[in-house]
N, C-alpha and C positions, 0 to 999 in steps of 0.2 A: 503493500500499499503506499501511495505517494504522500509525503508530508510537505507542506507548504507553510512559510512563514514570511510576512511581509515586514518590511522596515523602511524608514527614511521618510515618514510622514512628519508633519509639523506645521508651524504657522510661517505664511509667506506673504509679502505685499504683492498687490496686484501688479502684473508685468513681470514678476519675478520666475524663476525656475526651481524645480524640485526633481529628484530622482528617487524612484521608489525601487526597492529591490525585493525580489521574491526569492528566497533561499529554499532548495529542492533537497529533500532528503528520503531515503527509503524507497529508492526507484526500483521498480520491478518491470517497468515497461522498457522497450527498447525504442519505440518510436511514440512520442506524445506531444501534446500542444498545450501550451500555457497561455491562459487569457487573463486579461485584467479587466474588472468590472468596479463600478463605483455605485455607491448608495447614499444621496443627499436626504436630509430630513424630510419626510413626506412624499418622497418620490420613489419610483420603481427603481430596481437595480438595473444599471445601464452599462452595456458593454462598451469598452474603449479600446480593445485591440487584442491580438494574439500573436504568438509566434510559435513556428513548429520547431521542436528541439531535434534537428537533424543538421548534417553538414549544409550550409547555405542559410538555414534558419529564416525561411521566408516568413513575412509578416502580412498581417491584414489590419489595417487601421480604418475606422470608419469615418464617414466625410465630415461628420460632426467635430472630430478633433484631429484629423490628419494633418492639418496645416501646423499643429502645435506639438503634438504627442508623437514619440517614436518609441519603439520596442526593440530591444537587443537582448543578446545572452552572453554568458561567459562560460562556456561548458567546463573549464578547468575549477571554475568556484561553484559550479552548480546554481548559477544565479540567472534570473531574468531580470531586466530593468524596464522601468516605464520613465521615460524621461519627458516631462511636462514643462514647456516654456510658454511664455506669455500668458500666464495663469490670470484667471478671473475669479472674481468672487462666486460666480456660478459653479466653478471648478470644486468649490468646498464640498467634501463628502468622505465617507470612509472608502477606502480603495482596497479591493480584494484581488488576490490573484488565485487562480483555479486551474485544474488541469483535468484532461481526459486523455485516453490512451489510444486515440485515432489520429492518424496524420492529415487531419481536416481542419477546416475552420468552421466554427459555429459562433453565433453571437447570441445563442440561446443559453441562459444560465442551466437550464436543465440538461443540457448536454455535457455538463462538467461533472466529474466524479468525486474529486477532491478539492477542498476550499482552505484557505488561510484564514486566520482570524480577522484580518483587516488592519489597516493603518489609516489614523485620522489625518486629513489634509484641510487646512483652513487657509483660506485667501482672503486677507484683509483688504478693504477698499482705501 
């Protein structure tokens, strides 16, 4: 069973940047996908991107954030990163990483089998 732990959240001013990390352990899958979601107070959990854990590490970023967010991975450190630039107060949320054992992209939270506990991001105006 895969375990995921997010880190790197905090308070940042609007226009600033933040990089979140997702540390992966207990891997039993040879090919899997890691996604990032966020949940703001009173809103549904929102997909903000995913990366395939294979050589090349292709990514999928939704149009809503693709101009500001990027995803990368460091296989040596077993980490996936969510780089967020030009942050806005509307980006304030709890950010989660999640994983499933298929080499495909999905933006549906039900398609993910393992979840981290989340990390809080607050963007001040």
